[in-house]
C-alpha positions, 0 to 999 in steps of 0.5 A: 897276369905277366904274359907268361904261360905256366902249368897251373895244375901240376904246380899246385902240389908236390910229387907227394900227392902222387905217392898218396895213391900208391903208398899202401902197396908200392910193390904191386905198382912200381914195375908198372910205374917204371914201364909207364915212365918209359912211355908204355901202356899198362892193361887194366880193368877200371873200377870206377868206384875206387876213388871213393874208397878210404884205402887203396890197396890193390893195383886195380884200385890204385890206378883206377883212382888215379884215372878218376883224378886225372893222374893217368889216362885210360884208353882201349883197356890200358892206362898211361901217363897222358902228357909231359907235365904229368910225366915230369911229376912221375919222374920226380916221384921215381927220383925221390921216393926210396920206398920204390926200391930198385926203381928209385935205386936205378933212377938215382944212378941216372946222372952218373949214367949220363955223364959216363955216356957223354964221356964215352966211358963204356965201362962205367955205363956197363957197370951201372947197367949191371948194378940192376942185377944186384937189385930185386928188379923183375923187369930184368927178365928182358923177354923183349926190348920193352923191359930193357927200354924201361930200365934204360929210361930209369938209368937216364932219368936225370937226362930229362933236365937237359934233354927232350927225350923221345921214344920210338921217334921217326928218324931217317928211314926207321924208328929210333929207340931213344933220341935225346934233343938237347935244350941247349944248342951246344950240348951233345945230341944222343941217339940210343939203340937197344938190342937184346941178344945182339951186340952194341956194334950192331945197334950202332950200325943200325943207327948209321944205316937208317940215318937216324942222325938226320933228325938233328939236321937243319930244315931243308933250304935252311943253312943254319944248324940248330944243334952245335954239339956232337952227335953221339951214337949209343948202342946197348946190347943185352945177352939173355944167356949171359945176363950181361950188358955191353955198351958202345959210344961212337961220335957220328958228327962233331 
């Protein structure tokens, strides 16, 4: 009507509509919600009849019904969040529903985590990460970087208001774990690399060696700079032996 495009479907109801499906068994699904919000795909055997049940109690029933109603997508035996608009709704759910336990607790720490990162306050960053160990989070088994990425996604959830956050994005001569493209040209750019049983210094060295910062360079032949803020390299290391996190922030470009 006004020559403006809006997301009609996702704007037609609050995040509470998502919570309707999971409310009967939050414990069974919250770890998978955290993983899907980090961009992961969850194995599941779909029950097509689940959408007709009066009560959804098992994880299989809950996710199957969400697939039927378009809240999740099913492909090759796995379910996942299909687009940015729905991802925003899931993130809103994680930030606002305290019954989600540790997932919610970590998400509400995310604004403090972003501010600490921008200030280079690595002591606060490590303390927020260690906070996860004072919760019941089973994701902190950290058998691989997938679980660590899910936790990192939660503790930077608030950053999505200011950044287009991409995971496993092609950059330089490799794929960066997380890259934060600011919506405002003057805001700082972030490149975040995770390492299990390696140091944050090694993570930052990988960022430099593989030239991930080229993602923020202007188009070839175009002298303009799209991003005016600093480019920050963020390394996060986790030791499975000591259960400790270490963080390092380095300015690559001012």
